[in-house]
PADRENKOL-301011 format. One record per residue (C-alpha): residue in one letter; x, y negated, z. Coordinates in steps of 0.1 Angstrom, whole numbers. Each point is the difference from the previous one (the first is absolute). Example, Ala and Ser with C-alpha at 12.3 -4.5 7.8 and 13.67 -1.06 7.14 Angstrom:
+------+-------+-------+-------+
: rest :    xx :    yy :    zz :
+------+-------+-------+-------+
:    a :   123 :    45 :    78 :
:    s :    14 :   -34 :    -7 :
+------+-------+-------+-------+
REM end
This chain:
+------+-------+-------+-------+
: rest :    xx :    yy :    zz :
+------+-------+-------+-------+
:    m :    85 :   540 :    61 :
:    t :   -36 :     9 :    -7 :
:    d :   -11 :    25 :   -26 :
:    d :   -35 :     1 :   -16 :
:    v :   -10 :    26 :   -25 :
:    r :   -36 :    -1 :   -15 :
:    v :   -16 :    23 :   -25 :
:    e :   -29 :   -11 :   -21 :
:    r :   -18 :    29 :   -16 :
:    g :    -7 :    -3 :   -37 :
:    r :    13 :   -36 :    -4 :
:    y :    20 :    -3 :   -32 :
:    h :    24 :   -28 :   -12 :
:    d :    25 :     3 :   -28 :
:    s :    37 :     2 :     8 :
:    v :     9 :   -35 :   -11 :
:    t :   -26 :   -16 :    22 :
:    l :    11 :    22 :    30 :
:    m :    36 :    -9 :    -6 :
:    r :    -8 :   -37 :    -2 :
:    a :   -19 :     3 :    33 :
:    s :    28 :    18 :    17 :
:    a :    25 :   -25 :   -13 :
:    a :   -21 :   -30 :    12 :
:    a :    -3 :    15 :    35 :
:    a :    37 :     9 :     2 :
:    e :    10 :   -37 :    -4 :
:    l :   -17 :    -9 :    33 :
:    a :    25 :    -7 :    29 :
:    g :    -1 :    29 :    24 :
:    v :   -12 :    27 :   -24 :
:    t :    27 :    27 :    -3 :
:    s :   -18 :    26 :   -21 :
:    v :   -32 :     1 :   -21 :
:    v :   -14 :    25 :   -24 :
:    a :   -34 :    -3 :   -17 :
:    a :    -5 :    30 :   -23 :
:    m :   -23 :    28 :   -12 :
:    a :     6 :    31 :    21 :
:    t :    18 :    21 :   -26 :
:    e :    25 :    25 :    12 :
:    l :    29 :   -23 :   -12 :
:    n :   -15 :   -30 :    18 :
:    r :    -6 :    21 :    32 :
:    s :    37 :    10 :     0 :
:    v :    10 :   -36 :    -3 :
:    l :   -21 :    -9 :    30 :
:    v :    15 :    29 :    20 :
:    g :    34 :   -11 :   -11 :
:    e :    -8 :   -35 :    14 :
:    g :    -8 :    16 :    33 :
:    f :   -38 :    -4 :    -1 :
:    d :   -23 :    26 :    15 :
:    v :   -24 :     7 :   -29 :
:    p :   -33 :    19 :     7 :
:    a :   -16 :    25 :   -24 :
:    t :    -9 :   -16 :   -33 :
:    t :    -9 :     8 :   -36 :
:    p :    15 :   -17 :   -31 :
:    d :   -33 :   -20 :    -3 :
:    d :     7 :   -18 :    33 :
:    l :    16 :   -34 :     5 :
:    v :    27 :    -1 :    27 :
:    v :    11 :   -33 :    14 :
:    a :    29 :     3 :    25 :
:    v :    17 :   -30 :    17 :
:    r :    28 :    -3 :    25 :
:    a :     2 :   -35 :    16 :
:    a :    15 :   -18 :    30 :
:    d :   -33 :    -4 :    18 :
:    a :   -38 :     3 :    -4 :
:    t :    -3 :   -36 :   -13 :
:    v :    25 :     6 :   -28 :
:    l :   -17 :    33 :    -7 :
:    a :   -34 :   -17 :    -4 :
:    a :    15 :   -26 :   -23 :
:    a :    15 :    28 :   -22 :
:    r :   -32 :    18 :    -3 :
:    a :   -19 :   -33 :    -9 :
:    t :    27 :    -6 :   -27 :
:    i :    -5 :    34 :   -15 :
:    e :   -37 :    -3 :    -1 :
:    r :     3 :   -35 :   -15 :
:    v :    21 :    14 :   -29 :
:    l :   -23 :    30 :    -5 :
:    a :   -30 :   -24 :    -1 :
:    e :    16 :   -22 :   -27 :
:    r :    -4 :    28 :   -26 :
:    p :   -34 :    -1 :   -17 :
:    d :   -21 :    31 :     5 :
:    p :     7 :    20 :   -32 :
:    g :   -37 :    10 :     0 :
:    s :   -12 :   -36 :    -2 :
:    n :   -21 :    -8 :   -30 :
:    a :   -10 :   -37 :    -8 :
:    g :     4 :    -8 :    38 :
:    r :   -21 :    30 :    11 :
:    r :    18 :    27 :    19 :
:    v :    -7 :    34 :   -15 :
:    p :    17 :    31 :    15 :
:    v :    19 :    17 :   -27 :
:    r :    16 :    34 :    10 :
:    t :    10 :    15 :   -33 :
:    v :    16 :   -11 :   -33 :
:    e :   -32 :    10 :   -18 :
:    g :   -19 :   -23 :    24 :
:    a :    24 :   -28 :    -7 :
:    v :    -4 :     3 :   -37 :
:    a :   -38 :    -1 :     3 :
:    a :     3 :   -31 :    21 :
:    a :    23 :   -18 :   -24 :
:    p :    -8 :    13 :   -35 :
:    g :    20 :   -26 :   -17 :
:    a :    33 :     9 :    17 :
:    t :    25 :    18 :   -22 :
:    v :    27 :     8 :    25 :
:    v :    -1 :    19 :    33 :
:    v :    28 :    -6 :    25 :
:    v :     8 :    30 :    21 :
:    s :    18 :    -6 :    34 :
:    v :    -5 :    30 :    22 :
:    p :    25 :    24 :    15 :
:    g :    19 :    18 :   -28 :
:    a :   -15 :    34 :     7 :
:    y :   -35 :   -13 :    -7 :
:    a :     9 :   -23 :   -30 :
:    y :    -5 :    26 :   -27 :
:    v :   -36 :     6 :     8 :
:    e :   -10 :   -37 :     0 :
:    a :    21 :    -8 :   -31 :
:    a :   -15 :    29 :   -19 :
:    a :   -35 :   -11 :    10 :
:    a :     9 :   -35 :   -15 :
:    l :    12 :    15 :   -33 :
:    r :   -31 :    22 :    -3 :
:    a :   -21 :   -31 :     6 :
:    g :    17 :   -16 :   -31 :
:    r :    22 :   -24 :    19 :
:    h :    37 :    -7 :    -2 :
:    v :    16 :     6 :    34 :
:    m :    29 :   -17 :    20 :
:    v :    13 :    24 :    25 :
:    f :    17 :   -21 :    26 :
:    s :     5 :    30 :    23 :
:    d :    34 :    16 :     4 :
:    g :     6 :    36 :    11 :
:    v :   -19 :    14 :   -30 :
:    s :    15 :    33 :   -12 :
:    v :    16 :     1 :   -35 :
:    a :   -25 :    28 :    -9 :
:    d :   -29 :   -22 :     9 :
:    e :    15 :   -30 :   -20 :
:    v :     4 :    22 :   -31 :
:    a :   -35 :    14 :     3 :
:    l :   -15 :   -36 :     3 :
:    k :    20 :   -13 :   -29 :
:    t :    -9 :    30 :   -22 :
:    e :   -37 :    -5 :     8 :
:    a :     3 :   -37 :    -7 :
:    a :    15 :     6 :   -34 :
:    t :   -29 :    22 :   -10 :
:    l :   -24 :   -27 :    11 :
:    g :    18 :   -29 :   -16 :
:    l :     7 :   -16 :    34 :
:    l :    30 :   -13 :    19 :
:    v :    14 :    11 :    33 :
:    m :    21 :   -27 :    16 :
:    g :    21 :    17 :    26 :
:    p :     2 :    18 :    24 :
:    d :    20 :   -22 :    22 :
:    c :    -9 :   -29 :   -22 :
:    g :     4 :   -32 :    20 :
:    t :    -3 :   -26 :   -28 :
:    v :   -26 :    -6 :   -26 :
:    v :   -11 :   -31 :   -19 :
:    l :   -31 :     1 :   -22 :
:    d :    -8 :   -30 :   -21 :
:    g :    20 :   -22 :    25 :
:    v :   -17 :    15 :    31 :
:    g :    23 :    18 :    24 :
:    l :    -6 :    32 :    18 :
:    g :    23 :    11 :    29 :
:    f :    34 :   -17 :     3 :
:    a :    -4 :   -24 :   -29 :
:    n :    12 :   -35 :    -7 :
:    v :   -22 :   -29 :   -12 :
:    v :     7 :    -1 :   -37 :
:    v :   -13 :   -25 :   -27 :
:    p :   -17 :    22 :   -26 :
:    g :    22 :     3 :   -32 :
:    p :    12 :    21 :   -29 :
:    v :    20 :    26 :    19 :
:    g :   -11 :    35 :    10 :
:    i :    20 :    21 :    24 :
:    v :     1 :    38 :     5 :
:    a :    15 :     5 :    34 :
:    a :    14 :    31 :    16 :
:    s :    13 :   -24 :    26 :
:    g :   -20 :   -24 :    21 :
:    t :    28 :   -24 :    11 :
:    g :    15 :     2 :   -35 :
:    a :   -32 :   -11 :   -15 :
:    q :    -3 :   -28 :    26 :
:    q :    35 :   -12 :    -7 :
:    l :    -7 :     0 :   -37 :
:    c :   -32 :   -20 :     6 :
:    a :    19 :   -25 :    21 :
:    l :    29 :    -5 :   -25 :
:    l :   -25 :    -5 :   -28 :
:    d :   -20 :   -24 :    22 :
:    g :    31 :   -20 :     6 :
:    a :     3 :    -4 :   -38 :
:    g :   -36 :   -10 :    -4 :
:    i :   -10 :    33 :   -16 :
:    g :   -33 :    16 :    12 :
:    v :   -10 :    36 :     5 :
:    r :   -33 :    16 :   -11 :
:    h :     2 :    35 :    14 :
:    v :    23 :    20 :    23 :
:    l :    -9 :    37 :    -2 :
:    g :    18 :    19 :    28 :
:    v :     4 :    37 :    -7 :
:    g :    17 :    13 :    31 :
:    g :    37 :     6 :     7 :
:    r :     0 :    36 :   -11 :
:    d :   -17 :    -5 :   -34 :
:    l :    32 :     0 :   -19 :
:    s :    13 :    33 :    16 :
:    d :     2 :    32 :   -18 :
:    a :   -28 :    14 :    20 :
:    v :   -26 :   -27 :   -10 :
:    g :    15 :    -8 :   -34 :
:    g :   -10 :   -36 :    -3 :
:    a :   -37 :     7 :    -3 :
:    s :   -13 :   -33 :    14 :
:    t :    28 :   -20 :   -16 :
:    l :   -10 :    13 :   -35 :
:    a :   -36 :    -8 :     7 :
:    a :     7 :   -35 :    13 :
:    l :    22 :    -7 :   -30 :
:    a :   -28 :    10 :   -23 :
:    a :   -25 :   -22 :    19 :
:    l :    22 :   -31 :     0 :
:    d :     9 :     5 :   -37 :
:    a :   -37 :     0 :    -8 :
:    d :    -6 :   -33 :    18 :
:    p :     4 :   -29 :   -25 :
:    a :     7 :   -24 :    28 :
:    v :    32 :    18 :     9 :
:    e :    29 :   -12 :   -21 :
:    v :    28 :    19 :    16 :
:    i :     1 :    30 :    23 :
:    v :    26 :     8 :    26 :
:    v :     6 :    35 :    16 :
:    v :    16 :    -4 :    34 :
:    s :    15 :    30 :    19 :
:    k :    30 :    14 :    18 :
:    p :    19 :    24 :   -22 :
:    p :   -25 :    25 :   -15 :
:    a :     7 :    36 :    -7 :
:    p :    19 :     1 :   -33 :
:    a :   -25 :    21 :   -19 :
:    v :   -28 :   -22 :    12 :
:    a :    19 :   -31 :    -9 :
:    d :     3 :    13 :   -36 :
:    v :   -38 :     6 :    -2 :
:    v :    -7 :   -35 :    14 :
:    t :    25 :   -16 :   -24 :
:    a :   -16 :    18 :   -29 :
:    a :   -34 :   -12 :    10 :
:    a :    12 :   -35 :     5 :
:    r :    14 :     0 :   -36 :
:    a :   -34 :    11 :   -13 :
:    c :   -18 :   -30 :    16 :
:    t :   -10 :   -29 :   -22 :
:    t :     8 :   -23 :    30 :
:    p :    37 :    -6 :     8 :
:    v :    11 :    20 :    30 :
:    v :    28 :    -8 :    24 :
:    l :    14 :    31 :    20 :
:    a :    13 :   -12 :    33 :
:    f :    14 :    31 :    16 :
:    v :    19 :   -14 :    29 :
:    g :    32 :    17 :    11 :
:    t :    37 :     4 :    -5 :
:    g :    12 :   -11 :   -34 :
:    r :   -34 :   -13 :    -9 :
:    p :   -12 :   -37 :    -4 :
:    s :   -13 :   -17 :    30 :
:    l :   -37 :   -12 :     3 :
:    t :    14 :   -35 :    -4 :
:    v :    13 :    10 :   -34 :
:    a :   -33 :    18 :    -8 :
:    a :   -19 :   -33 :     8 :
:    g :    23 :   -18 :   -23 :
:    v :    -8 :    25 :   -28 :
:    v :   -37 :    -4 :     6 :
:    a :     4 :   -37 :    -3 :
:    a :    21 :     3 :   -32 :
:    t :   -26 :    23 :   -15 :
:    l :   -27 :   -26 :     7 :
:    g :    22 :   -27 :   -14 :
:    r :     2 :   -18 :    34 :
:    p :    31 :   -13 :    18 :
:    f :    11 :    19 :    32 :
:    e :    24 :    -9 :    27 :
:    e :     0 :    15 :    35 :
:    a :   -11 :   -27 :    24 :
:    a :    27 :   -19 :    18 :
:    q :    10 :    14 :    34 :
:    w :    -7 :   -18 :    33 :
:    s :    34 :    -7 :    18 :
:    p :     4 :     4 :    37 :
:    a :    -4 :   -32 :    21 :
:    r :    35 :     5 :    13 :
:    p :    30 :    17 :   -15 :
:    v :     6 :    36 :    13 :
:    a :    35 :    15 :    -2 :
:    a :    -6 :    38 :    -1 :
:    r :    20 :    20 :    24 :
:    p :    18 :    30 :   -14 :
:    g :   -20 :    32 :     0 :
:    r :   -24 :    23 :   -20 :
:    l :   -31 :   -10 :   -19 :
:    l :   -32 :    11 :    16 :
:    g :   -32 :    -1 :   -20 :
:    l :   -34 :     1 :    18 :
:    c :   -27 :     4 :   -27 :
:    s :   -37 :     3 :     1 :
:    g :    -4 :    14 :   -34 :
:    g :    14 :    32 :   -14 :
:    t :     6 :   -14 :   -35 :
:    d :    14 :   -32 :    15 :
:    c :    25 :    23 :    18 :
:    v :     8 :    21 :   -30 :
:    e :     6 :   -31 :   -21 :
:    a :    22 :   -15 :    27 :
:    i :    21 :    33 :     2 :
:    a :     8 :    -3 :   -38 :
:    v :    11 :   -36 :     3 :
:    v :    20 :     4 :    32 :
:    e :    17 :    32 :   -12 :
:    a :    11 :   -19 :   -32 :
:    r :    18 :   -25 :    23 :
:    l :    11 :    21 :    31 :
:    g :     0 :    36 :   -11 :
:    p :   -20 :    28 :    16 :
:    v :   -25 :    -9 :    27 :
:    r :   -21 :    22 :    23 :
:    a :   -38 :    -2 :     0 :
:    n :   -30 :    19 :    13 :
:    v :   -16 :    -1 :   -36 :
:    h :    32 :     2 :   -20 :
:    p :    -6 :    16 :   -34 :
:    d :    31 :    21 :     6 :
:    p :    -8 :    26 :    27 :
:    a :    37 :     0 :    10 :
:    q :    -3 :   -37 :    10 :
:    r :   -31 :     4 :    20 :
:    v :     1 :    -7 :    37 :
:    g :   -25 :    -3 :    28 :
:    a :   -10 :   -34 :    11 :
:    d :    18 :     4 :    33 :
:    d :    28 :    22 :   -11 :
:    v :    25 :   -24 :   -15 :
:    a :    38 :     0 :     1 :
:    p :    14 :   -34 :    12 :
:    g :    20 :    -7 :   -32 :
:    d :   -27 :     8 :   -25 :
:    h :   -19 :   -26 :   -20 :
:    v :   -37 :    11 :     7 :
:    l :   -33 :    -9 :   -16 :
:    l :   -32 :    13 :    17 :
:    d :   -36 :     1 :   -11 :
:    l :   -18 :    -7 :    32 :
:    g :   -33 :     6 :   -18 :
:    d :     8 :    37 :    -8 :
:    d :   -27 :    24 :    11 :
:    d :    24 :    16 :    26 :
:    l :     3 :   -33 :    18 :
:    t :   -36 :   -11 :    -2 :
:    a :   -19 :    31 :    11 :
:    g :   -27 :   -13 :    23 :
:    r :    15 :   -35 :     1 :
:    p :    -6 :   -32 :   -20 :
:    h :    20 :    -4 :   -31 :
:    p :    27 :   -28 :     3 :
:    m :   -19 :   -21 :   -25 :
:    i :   -29 :     0 :    25 :
:    d :    22 :    -2 :    31 :
:    p :    35 :   -13 :    -6 :
:    r :    11 :     4 :    37 :
:    p :    20 :    32 :    -7 :
:    v :    20 :   -20 :   -26 :
:    g :     6 :   -28 :    25 :
:    e :    11 :    25 :    26 :
:    r :    25 :    16 :   -23 :
:    l :    13 :   -34 :   -10 :
:    r :     6 :   -10 :    36 :
:    a :    17 :    33 :     6 :
:    a :    22 :    -6 :   -31 :
:    a :    10 :   -34 :    16 :
:    a :    14 :    18 :    30 :
:    d :    18 :    25 :   -22 :
:    d :    35 :   -12 :    -9 :
:    a :     2 :    25 :   -29 :
:    t :   -27 :   -19 :   -20 :
:    g :     8 :   -33 :   -18 :
:    v :   -28 :    -5 :   -25 :
:    v :   -37 :    10 :     2 :
:    l :   -23 :     1 :   -31 :
:    l :   -38 :    -2 :     6 :
:    d :   -31 :     1 :   -22 :
:    v :   -31 :   -19 :    12 :
:    v :   -31 :    10 :   -20 :
:    l :   -30 :   -24 :     0 :
:    g :   -35 :     4 :   -12 :
:    h :   -33 :    15 :    11 :
:    a :     2 :    26 :    27 :
:    s :    35 :   -11 :    10 :
:    h :     7 :   -19 :    32 :
:    l :   -17 :   -34 :    -1 :
:    d :    32 :   -18 :    13 :
:    p :    31 :    23 :    -2 :
:    v :    23 :   -29 :     8 :
:    s :   -15 :    -5 :    34 :
:    v :    15 :    35 :     8 :
:    l :    31 :    -1 :   -22 :
:    a :    13 :   -35 :     2 :
:    p :    10 :     2 :    37 :
:    a :    19 :    32 :    -7 :
:    v :    17 :   -15 :   -30 :
:    a :    10 :   -31 :    21 :
:    a :    14 :    23 :    27 :
:    a :    19 :    21 :   -26 :
:    t :    16 :   -30 :   -18 :
:    a :     9 :   -16 :    32 :
:    a :    19 :    33 :     8 :
:    g :    19 :    -3 :   -33 :
:    l :   -21 :    22 :   -22 :
:    a :    -7 :   -12 :   -36 :
:    v :   -37 :     7 :    -8 :
:    v :   -13 :     1 :   -35 :
:    v :   -37 :     4 :    -7 :
:    a :   -19 :    11 :   -31 :
:    l :   -34 :   -17 :     4 :
:    v :   -26 :    18 :   -22 :
:    g :   -30 :   -21 :    -4 :
:    t :   -20 :   -24 :   -22 :
:    a :   -10 :   -36 :     3 :
:    g :   -36 :    10 :     8 :
:    d :     8 :    25 :    28 :
:    p :   -18 :    -7 :    33 :
:    q :    33 :    -2 :    20 :
:    g :    12 :   -30 :   -20 :
:    l :    31 :     8 :   -21 :
:    e :    17 :   -33 :     5 :
:    r :    -7 :    -1 :    37 :
:    q :    14 :    35 :     6 :
:    a :    31 :    -8 :   -21 :
:    a :     7 :   -33 :    19 :
:    a :    -4 :    17 :    34 :
:    l :    24 :    28 :    -9 :
:    a :    26 :   -25 :   -14 :
:    a :    -4 :   -22 :    31 :
:    a :     8 :    30 :    21 :
:    g :    33 :     5 :   -20 :
:    a :    -9 :    24 :   -28 :
:    t :     6 :    -3 :   -37 :
:    v :   -33 :     8 :   -18 :
:    h :    -4 :    13 :   -36 :
:    r :   -32 :     8 :   -20 :
:    g :    15 :    32 :   -14 :
:    v :    14 :    31 :    17 :
:    a :    28 :     3 :   -26 :
:    g :    12 :   -36 :     7 :
:    a :    -2 :     5 :    37 :
:    a :    18 :    33 :     0 :
:    d :    28 :   -13 :   -22 :
:    h :     4 :   -31 :    22 :
:    a :     1 :    22 :    31 :
:    a :    26 :    24 :   -16 :
:    g :    22 :   -30 :   -10 :
:    l :     0 :   -12 :    36 :
:    a :     9 :    34 :    12 :
:    a :    28 :     3 :   -26 :
:    a :    13 :   -34 :    10 :
:    t :     4 :     9 :    36 :
:    a :    23 :    28 :   -10 :
:    t :    24 :   -23 :   -18 :
:    a :    28 :   -20 :    15 :
:    d :   -20 :   -32 :    -2 :
:    p :   -35 :     8 :    13 :
:    s :   -11 :   -36 :    -3 :
:    v :     0 :     3 :   -37 :
:    e :   -33 :    14 :   -14 :
:    p :    -1 :    14 :   -35 :
:    s :   -27 :   -14 :   -23 :
:    a :   -32 :    20 :     0 :
:    t :   -13 :    15 :   -32 :
:    v :   -30 :    22 :    -8 :
:    a :    10 :    35 :    -7 :
:    p :   -10 :    12 :   -35 :
+------+-------+-------+-------+
REM end
C-alpha cells in the first residue's frame, strides 16, 4: 500500500463538496482509504485514526490523504478528487468573471440581489459568518454542524430583532420557491410550505406529496435543535409567520422528531393563530406517520392521496427467522421506523431511540434484539461522508447482516435528490442481491421525486431486480419489514401478514 498526504495552505471547500470528492475516489478499485477535509482538530483526529501521518496544519488548510494499492491508483484517486472539486463553481464568480471573495460582506457586495447566505464552515467558526450575514440584512442557512447551543440561541435572538430567519445550524435541506439548497429533492412548485426541524423528514414529505401530484413552494429548515427547550422554537415560529404571510402557500406543515413538550405547546398555539391551515407532523411513538401527514395535506387541499404502489421483488424471497435490522440514512426516517416497528414487534434498540433506556451503540447490539440504526448520526459521520453521499457503509453492513444468522429482515432507506450519491443502486443493488440470495428479506423505503437526478423509477427497478421490496414511504416499508419479521416467528413463516401503514 502507498500513502500520500498533501496539505494545501488556505484552500477552502465546503464539507459537502469534500465528502463527495472523498466518496468518488473511494469507489476506485485499489483505494482503501481516502479523506479530503479541512484540517480542523476533529478532521485531524480522523486522519490519525486512519493511520495517516499528518504534518502541521491550521484549520484553514485543505488535507487530502489517500491510501492506495500502488502509485497508479493513487494518481487516479487524486485526479478524481480534483475533478469533483473543480465541478463546483467558484463562489466568487460574478457573471462569468472570477472575483475573489473572502468575507460575507464582500459576497453581499458582489451579489446585492441575494437574500440568503449559506454558511458551511467548521462549526466553531459558523457563528461569526452567520452573524455577519444577519448584520448585512440577509437570511442565513447554517449548514454547519458542531455549532454550540449558546451560539445558536444568540444567532436566533439577533435574527428576531432584525426580522430575519436563521435556518439551522445543522440544516441540510432548504427549498426556496422550488430551488433546493443542500440535500434537496427536485420538487414541482406548488401550494405547500414546510417548516422542517428534520432534513430527511422534509425530503420524505416532499417525495410523498410529489407521488400524489402535489407541489411544494418552500421548505424552511430550522435545525434539529430548534424545538428543544434551550432554543425554544425560535426559527420555527419565525418560519411559520413567514409562510403564513405568503399568499401562494395554501397549507403549512411542521415536520420534526418529538419536540420538547413546552415548546410543542408554543408551536401548537402559533399554528392555531395562523390564517393558513397548519399540519403538525411530530414524528414518533403514538403519533401519525409522515404518510398520514401527507394524506392530511392532500385532504386540506381537496386533493386525493394514496401512497404510490410498491415495487415487488423480481423473485420471491422467503425470509429466514431472525431479528429485524434497520439501516437508515436519516434520523427522522429512523425514529419513524422505530415507532412503526415497535407497534408490531415490541421494544427495539436504536442509536437514536427517543427513550434513552433503549439506546445502543451502532456496534454494541445483543444478537436477539430488533435494532434500527441511524448511520447518518453525527457520531458515525465525523470526518467521513454521510451515507446519503457515500452508501458504501450501508452496503457493508448489509453484507455483514447476510452472514449473520441472527438477522432475518433488513430495512433500508435510500434518499435521492441533489447532493446525494448520483447512483446509489450501483453500490447497494449488489449488496441487496447477495443478502437476498443468503435468505435475508430486504425492504427499502425509497425517498425521492420523479424529477430527482438519480431517476426514481430506475433506482426502484434496480433494487427490485436485486430482490428488495420497495416502498415510497418509510411507514409502509417499516410496517412491511416488521410484518415479515413477525411472520418468521410463527409456526408458518411462509405466511406473510398483510402490510398496513401505521397511524
